[in-house]
N, C-alpha and C positions, 0 to 999 in steps of 0.2 A: 183319370188314372192312366199312367204311362204304360206303353206296351214294351215287350222285350226288345223289339227293334229300336224303339226310341231310346231306351236305356243304353243299348249297345252303341248307338250313334253318339250319344253324349259322352260315353266312357271311352270311345275310340277303339272298341273291340268288336268282334263278330257276335251276332245274336246267339250262335251256338255256344260261345264262351260264356256269355251272360247266363244262358239257361243252365249250363252245367255248374257254374259257380253258385248260382242261387239255389240249385238243387243239391248242393254239397257233394258233388261228384269227386270222390277222392282219387280217381284215376286221371284226372285232368292235370296236366303239367302247366302251371301258371304261377308266376312269382307272387309273393305275398302283397306287394304294392298294388299290383293289378287287381288281385282279389279284393283288397280293401277298397280300392277305387270303385269297383263294380257295386259293392254293398252300399257304399256311401251315395253313389249316384242313384241307385234304385230307391234308397230311402228318401233322398231329396226330391225325387220325382214322384214319390208316393206310389211306387209300383208294389203290387202284392198279387199273389196267385188268386185266381178266381175259378171256381167250379161252375160258374153260371154259363149256361149255353148262350152263344151269340144269338141275338134276336134278329129276325127278319132276313137271315141270309137265304139266298136262292137255293133251290133244291136241284141244281144241275151241275154236273161235273164235265169238264173238258178232258178227254184222254188223248194226249198228243203222241204221235209217232214221227220219227225222223224220215221214214221211208214212205213210198206210195203203196197202194193196195197190191199191186203186182209183186213188188219186192217182199211185202209182208207174207204173201202166200208162199213164196219161194223159200222163206226161212220161217218155219212154223214156231220158232222160239218166241218171236215177237207177237205172232198171232195168238199164241197161248196166253201170254201175259195180258194182252189187250182184251181178249174175249172173257177171261176170268175177271178182270177188273170191271167190265161191263155188267157181268152177271151179279157180282157183289154189290155194285152200285144200285142195281134194281132191288136187290134184297134189302139194302139199307134205306130204301125209299127215295133214291136219287134218280133223276133222269141223267143220261150221259150223251155226249156228242163226241164222236171220234174225229180227230183233226189230223189229216195226213200231210205229208210234205206238199207245199204249194197251196193248201187250203188256208183260207183266212181264219184267224183266231176269232172265236165268237166274242161279241160285246161283253166286256168284263162285268157289266151291270146285270147280265143274265146268269152269271156263274157263281157257284159257291166256292169253287177252287179248281185247281188244275193238277192232273197227273201227267208227268213227262216220262215217257219210256225212253231211256237213254239220256245222254248229256253231250258228250263230245261230238256226236254225229250231227247235232243241230248247227245251223249257221249262227253267227254272232248276232245277227239281226233278229232271228227268232227268239233266242234266249233273252235278249234285251226286251223284246216286245212282251214276253211272258212275265218277266220280273217286274216290269213297269206296272202291271195290273195290280200289284201289291196284294194279290189274292194268296191264300194258303197254297203252297206248292209241295208236291211230293215227287221225288225223282226215283225211278225204278231202274235197276241194272247199273247204276253208277253211284258211288259213295260221294254224296255232296254235303256231308256233315260239317266239314271245315268251311264250306261256303255259306253255311247258315240255313240249310234246308234239310228237311227230313228225307231219308232215303230208305229204300228196300233193295237189298242186294243178295247175291249168292256168294259163297265163300270160294271164289275162283282161285285165290292164292293157294289154298290147301289142295284144290283139285289139280292144278298144274304140277305142284310138287309131287302128288301121288302118281300122276301119269309119268313123270320123269323117273321116279324111283322104280316103278314097274318095269320100264324099259332098261334102266341100268341093271336091275336084277337079272334081266334076260341077256345081259352082256352087250347091250347096244351102247356104243360110245358116240357115234355120229348121229345125233338126233336133230332132224330138221323141223322147222315150224312153218306152216302155211297160215299166215295171219290175214286180217282184213283191214282195209283202209278205203274210205270213200273218195279220197282225192287222188290225183295223179302225181302230186309233188311230194310224196311221202319220203321220209328218211328211214332207211332200213335199220339204222342204229337207234332210232328214237320214235318208234310208232306209238300212237296214243292209246292203242288197245291195251287193256290191263293184262291180258293173257301174255302179250309180248313182254311186258315189264317183268312179270313173274318168271317167265322162261329165261329171259336174259339174266336176271339176278341169280337164279339158281345155277346156270351154266358158268357165269363169271366166277362164282365161288369155287368151281372146280377147274377153272382155267380153260374152259372148253367153248366159250361163246365165239361163234364165227358168223358174221353177218351174211356170208355167202350161203349159209344154210337157212336163211330166212327168205321165204317166198311170200308174195303179197297178191291177194285178190281183192274183190269188193263184196265178199260174203255171198256170192251167187255160185251155183254149180258151174256155169260157163267160165267164170273167172278162175275157179279152182282148177278146172281142166286146163285152161290156157297156161296158168302159172306152173303147174307140174309138168306139162308137156315141154315147156321151155327149159325147165330145170333138168329134165331127163336128157334133152338134146345137148346140154352143156357138159355132160360127163357122167361118170358113175354116180348113181343116186345113193344117198345115205341109207343106213340100215333101218331107220325108223322115222316116222313122220307124225307130228302132232298138228291137228287142224283146228282152227278156231271155231268152226261150226260144221254141223252135219252137211249142210248144203254144199259147201266147198269140198268136203270130203267125198261126196258123190262124184263131183267132177274129177277129183284126183284119182278115184278108182277107175274111171273111164280112161284117163291118160295112161295109167299103169297097164291096163288090159291091152290097149293098143300097142304098147311098147314091149309086151310079153313079160312084164314084171309081175310076179305073183305076190299076192297079199294073203297070208302073212309070211309065206316062205322066204321071200326076198326082202320084203319091207313090212315091218309092223306098223300099224296105223291106229292112232287113238284120236277121236274127235270130241267135240264139246256139244252139249245141249240135250242129247238123247231124245231127239224128236222121232216121230213115227218113221221117218226116212231111214234112221239109223238101223232099226230092227229089220227093215225089208230090203236093205241094200244087198248087193252081191259082190263080195261077202258081207255079212251083217257086221255093222260097225261096233267096236268097243267104244263107248262114248260116256262122257261125264254127264250124269243125270242131274238136271237142275229143276228145282221145285217151282216151275214157272206159274202153275196155277195158284199155288200158295202166295207167290210174290204178287200176282195180280190182285188177289183178294186182300192181301195185307195192305197194299197201297191205298185202297179205298178206306180201310179201317183206320189207317194212320191219318188220312185226310179228314175223316169224320172226327177223330180225336182233336185235331187242330181247330176244327170248327166249333166243337162243343165245349172246349176247355181252353181258355186263353192262357192258362198256366201250364199247358201240356209240355211246353218246351220243345227243343229240337233234338231228335234222336234218330237212330238207325236200327233197322231190323236186318239181321243177317241169317240167311237160310243155309244149312249145310248142303254139300253136294255128295254124290256117290258115283264111283266108277262102275259102270255096268259092262261086264266082260262078254264079248261075242267073238265072232270068227276072225276079225281083222287083227286082233291081239289077244289070243286066248290066255286065260290065267294058267300059270304053270304050277 
């Protein structure tokens, strides 16, 4: 019996497209010729859904992170996802092995599947290595549905729009973004981070996007401090700042304090992830709450579904976000 991936290869489309066509997904935009070709290919290759559990698969999961242990602790967002995935794996009867940046990938023969936290942050070599295992993969924090892999994500697009609207309602027109990038050769007009994409799209619609108001760190407190300190020295700082994570926002607060800039009196600040650091910062950070624990747990459940049901298909789970108001941008 053929698999979805084999049907996809023969039909010249992605596994995700095959899965959605065979499951009669009416939201999928695909022409009738392609749809017919998929059905004919699946029939010719004797593909059919199966509810039978895969036999003999190992009971061990690899949970991969793009960062090392030190950076994970500095940004509790990833720690929360990873630790929750580990706990759920144990609950579901799996062993798990955490793979940090620089760690070798375990022998694929010992694994049931792989959970990847992030996507763009990995090197091309690591992604190729993981995909070559041909094990079931689930990506967390990045939408990989079009690439043919299940994913678990948060609705950051809605979160960015809400943050911008809050600031606009407060009369803020010059809104800066402190975003993150792991490399030093980034393009401030085309950062890979999805928060930048949503920020840029929204401001361009209002004719307000200005790359000079985009500052870049590497997701750590020190990088946030250095980026904002440099921005302050360049001239008058904007009325508001959105920061890609709480860790960089902590660094930004330090830079503002040293410069005598008061938050929120002089600058309103909204960050992302709502980690413990956000609540105990001074001032406490208004931050976008992300269901990191649920995302970690869901990643294991999705992977188990892929293991237990060959007809499960490729799908995405999206968790809502919520803006938690605190001192750095109080609700009016």
